[in-house]
PLY file of the C-alpha trace (Angstrom):
ply
format ascii 1.0
element vertex 260
property float x
property float y
property float z
element edge 259
property int vertex1
property int vertex2
end_header
0.19 0.11 0.07
1.15 3.45 -0.67
0.71 4.42 2.91
2.82 1.73 4.29
5.85 2.57 6.12
7.86 -0.29 4.80
6.90 -0.51 0.72
7.86 -3.87 -1.47
7.83 -4.19 -5.05
8.90 -7.25 -6.87
10.67 -7.87 -10.43
11.31 -11.36 -11.00
13.31 -12.41 -8.73
14.64 -8.97 -7.30
12.56 -7.52 -4.33
12.98 -3.72 -3.32
12.13 -2.81 0.03
11.43 0.65 0.57
11.53 2.51 4.05
8.80 5.02 3.39
8.62 7.83 5.93
10.78 10.56 3.82
9.42 13.31 5.62
10.74 12.01 9.00
14.15 11.08 6.95
12.88 7.62 7.19
13.92 7.22 10.68
13.31 3.88 12.53
10.72 3.76 14.71
8.61 0.95 16.24
6.19 1.07 13.13
9.13 0.70 10.72
10.81 -2.08 12.74
7.50 -4.02 12.69
7.18 -3.33 8.99
10.85 -4.74 8.46
10.40 -7.50 10.57
7.24 -8.68 8.64
8.66 -8.05 5.08
11.92 -9.85 5.79
10.10 -12.85 7.74
7.97 -13.09 4.61
10.83 -13.12 2.03
12.64 -15.80 3.95
9.94 -18.14 3.25
10.21 -16.81 -0.38
12.07 -19.86 -2.66
11.40 -17.63 -5.87
13.60 -14.85 -4.32
17.10 -14.19 -5.36
17.99 -10.76 -4.46
16.53 -7.89 -2.50
17.22 -4.33 -2.76
16.99 -2.12 0.38
16.52 1.78 0.06
14.94 4.94 1.45
11.98 6.74 0.22
12.79 10.65 -1.31
16.35 11.85 -2.12
17.39 12.92 1.32
17.78 9.82 3.57
18.56 6.01 3.33
17.51 6.20 7.09
18.60 9.30 9.00
18.74 7.60 12.46
16.41 6.02 14.77
13.40 8.09 15.92
14.80 10.54 18.50
11.22 11.79 19.59
10.19 7.99 20.36
13.46 7.40 22.30
13.34 10.61 24.18
10.32 9.18 26.59
12.07 5.85 26.90
13.29 4.73 30.51
16.29 2.06 30.77
13.60 -1.01 30.49
12.00 0.40 27.44
15.39 1.39 25.86
16.78 -1.97 26.61
13.69 -3.64 24.70
13.51 -1.21 21.77
17.64 -1.97 21.23
16.59 -5.67 21.24
13.74 -5.30 18.97
16.05 -3.53 16.42
19.08 -6.29 17.11
16.21 -8.71 15.95
15.06 -6.98 13.18
18.49 -6.36 11.97
19.59 -9.90 12.71
16.67 -11.23 10.58
17.81 -8.85 7.60
21.50 -10.32 7.65
20.09 -14.01 7.96
18.29 -13.69 5.24
19.33 -16.74 2.72
19.70 -14.54 -0.63
21.95 -11.19 -0.72
20.60 -7.93 0.45
22.09 -4.70 -1.05
21.71 -1.43 0.06
21.27 1.75 -1.80
22.03 4.74 0.33
20.57 7.44 -1.11
21.41 10.57 1.12
21.93 10.31 5.34
22.59 6.95 6.87
23.35 7.50 10.51
22.84 5.79 13.49
20.43 3.30 13.05
20.32 3.88 9.43
24.19 3.19 9.73
23.67 0.23 11.57
20.86 -1.22 8.92
23.18 -1.10 6.16
25.79 -3.11 8.12
23.36 -5.97 8.46
23.34 -5.88 4.82
25.41 -7.72 2.50
26.55 -5.46 -0.48
26.28 -1.71 0.24
26.44 1.12 -2.68
26.04 4.87 -2.15
25.10 7.57 -3.97
27.43 10.57 -4.12
25.67 12.59 -1.40
25.58 10.12 0.99
26.51 10.70 4.49
27.28 7.49 6.76
27.88 8.14 10.78
27.21 6.83 14.18
26.17 10.27 15.86
24.81 8.79 19.25
27.52 10.10 21.68
26.24 13.36 20.69
23.33 12.77 22.29
25.11 10.92 25.39
24.32 7.30 24.15
25.88 4.77 22.06
25.05 2.77 19.12
22.18 0.25 20.34
21.36 -1.52 17.07
24.85 -3.26 16.40
26.92 -0.18 15.37
29.70 -0.97 18.15
29.88 -4.51 16.57
28.97 -4.90 13.05
30.86 -1.80 12.17
34.05 -2.82 13.60
34.00 -5.89 11.79
33.41 -4.34 8.60
36.07 -1.69 8.82
38.20 -2.54 11.75
38.22 -1.90 15.39
40.38 1.18 15.22
38.31 3.21 12.88
35.58 1.80 14.17
36.02 3.23 17.62
37.33 6.50 15.66
33.86 6.91 14.36
31.80 5.85 17.33
33.29 8.11 19.91
33.60 11.20 17.79
30.23 10.75 15.82
31.68 12.13 13.02
30.17 12.09 9.36
32.08 10.16 6.31
31.23 11.25 2.96
30.26 8.50 0.06
33.96 8.82 -1.24
35.41 7.99 2.24
33.06 5.66 3.11
34.14 3.80 0.00
37.80 3.81 1.00
37.29 2.50 4.49
34.99 -0.47 3.67
31.53 1.04 4.17
30.48 0.81 0.80
31.67 -0.82 -2.74
31.08 1.99 -4.67
29.45 5.15 -5.33
27.22 6.47 -7.85
25.35 9.57 -8.93
21.89 10.33 -6.78
20.45 9.83 -10.21
21.86 6.92 -11.40
22.17 5.12 -7.88
19.05 2.76 -8.16
19.89 1.75 -11.89
23.18 0.41 -10.75
22.03 -1.46 -7.90
19.32 -3.21 -9.77
21.65 -4.11 -12.55
23.91 -5.67 -9.73
20.64 -7.55 -8.12
19.24 -8.54 -11.60
22.95 -10.12 -12.09
22.93 -11.90 -8.93
19.47 -13.08 -9.75
20.50 -14.78 -13.13
23.27 -16.58 -11.37
22.86 -20.27 -10.16
20.15 -19.97 -7.08
21.26 -22.82 -4.81
25.13 -21.44 -5.16
24.23 -18.00 -4.20
22.56 -18.82 -1.17
25.13 -21.60 -0.23
27.83 -18.99 -0.68
26.47 -16.18 1.40
25.76 -19.17 3.84
29.33 -20.63 3.96
30.92 -17.10 4.04
28.88 -15.80 7.15
29.52 -19.23 8.91
33.41 -18.80 8.04
33.71 -15.31 9.11
32.89 -16.80 13.09
35.34 -19.74 12.60
38.79 -20.34 12.39
40.36 -20.42 8.98
41.05 -24.09 9.08
37.51 -25.02 9.81
35.97 -21.90 7.48
37.72 -23.74 4.66
36.67 -27.10 5.76
32.77 -25.81 5.52
33.99 -24.59 2.03
34.88 -27.83 0.99
32.06 -30.02 2.02
29.63 -27.10 0.73
31.50 -27.22 -2.64
31.38 -30.87 -2.93
27.55 -31.19 -1.75
26.74 -28.82 -4.81
27.72 -31.34 -7.05
24.64 -33.48 -5.85
21.93 -30.53 -7.59
20.49 -30.12 -10.93
21.63 -26.55 -11.05
25.52 -27.44 -10.91
25.20 -30.14 -13.06
22.82 -27.82 -15.62
25.41 -25.06 -14.97
28.61 -26.90 -16.22
26.57 -28.91 -19.27
25.58 -25.60 -20.45
29.18 -23.95 -20.04
30.71 -27.02 -22.23
27.80 -26.66 -24.88
28.31 -23.03 -25.01
24.73 -22.26 -24.00
22.56 -20.37 -21.43
22.09 -22.55 -18.45
18.59 -23.01 -17.63
18.86 -23.09 -13.52
15.58 -24.83 -11.66
16.89 -23.43 -8.09
17.27 -27.67 -7.24
0 1
1 2
2 3
3 4
4 5
5 6
6 7
7 8
8 9
9 10
10 11
11 12
12 13
13 14
14 15
15 16
16 17
17 18
18 19
19 20
20 21
21 22
22 23
23 24
24 25
25 26
26 27
27 28
28 29
29 30
30 31
31 32
32 33
33 34
34 35
35 36
36 37
37 38
38 39
39 40
40 41
41 42
42 43
43 44
44 45
45 46
46 47
47 48
48 49
49 50
50 51
51 52
52 53
53 54
54 55
55 56
56 57
57 58
58 59
59 60
60 61
61 62
62 63
63 64
64 65
65 66
66 67
67 68
68 69
69 70
70 71
71 72
72 73
73 74
74 75
75 76
76 77
77 78
78 79
79 80
80 81
81 82
82 83
83 84
84 85
85 86
86 87
87 88
88 89
89 90
90 91
91 92
92 93
93 94
94 95
95 96
96 97
97 98
98 99
99 100
100 101
101 102
102 103
103 104
104 105
105 106
106 107
107 108
108 109
109 110
110 111
111 112
112 113
113 114
114 115
115 116
116 117
117 118
118 119
119 120
120 121
121 122
122 123
123 124
124 125
125 126
126 127
127 128
128 129
129 130
130 131
131 132
132 133
133 134
134 135
135 136
136 137
137 138
138 139
139 140
140 141
141 142
142 143
143 144
144 145
145 146
146 147
147 148
148 149
149 150
150 151
151 152
152 153
153 154
154 155
155 156
156 157
157 158
158 159
159 160
160 161
161 162
162 163
163 164
164 165
165 166
166 167
167 168
168 169
169 170
170 171
171 172
172 173
173 174
174 175
175 176
176 177
177 178
178 179
179 180
180 181
181 182
182 183
183 184
184 185
185 186
186 187
187 188
188 189
189 190
190 191
191 192
192 193
193 194
194 195
195 196
196 197
197 198
198 199
199 200
200 201
201 202
202 203
203 204
204 205
205 206
206 207
207 208
208 209
209 210
210 211
211 212
212 213
213 214
214 215
215 216
216 217
217 218
218 219
219 220
220 221
221 222
222 223
223 224
224 225
225 226
226 227
227 228
228 229
229 230
230 231
231 232
232 233
233 234
234 235
235 236
236 237
237 238
238 239
239 240
240 241
241 242
242 243
243 244
244 245
245 246
246 247
247 248
248 249
249 250
250 251
251 252
252 253
253 254
254 255
255 256
256 257
257 258
258 259
């Protein structure tokens, strides 16, 4: 529905999820978090899904942060519950079986930066601004920013950003690993959708396995992680898609993957 705070559009195997509170710079309040949880819970059950693009409505912001108006009335108990909800929702996004690509248009601050960190791949518009400014409010990040940020860009850079609260522009974000590439605002979605469509054409079983194996391996010693890869690599040879993909290569034709 047009008034939904989280909207979903579908193009074949690609779903575009848009946070739709542009007048509030798409700030994350309880309603948005509930909407994201419902949408990504449903997407996780969709066998035809190949890739998800996540973005914010309007030209000014991906997500400018959590909703400070809602947070300002909270005591410790409600604040811990709000943080737990944010963690649960972002964990659900991170655990989606297919890749999630963030298209960061404008401000990507606080909860918005944390949301981008829960995504697998991030592209930014040239006007994007990333940051964890919570210390300016006497707070710390509450949706994983002290943890996922350090894992993405390293603990020293992460702590500098978290404790200074400074914003970084798109080119610096690319240089330190917060995004893969930068595009003009007017072509960002076209560029991101091109990547999503490319992923959607690849072997769907292999794409899901690649994401799962990398995620598991990042939490394990290298030798253990490599063993995960070896096992998964071998198991794929028992799938229709792998047999079809290799046959298509040998026969110089396009593969007809069937997600099995």
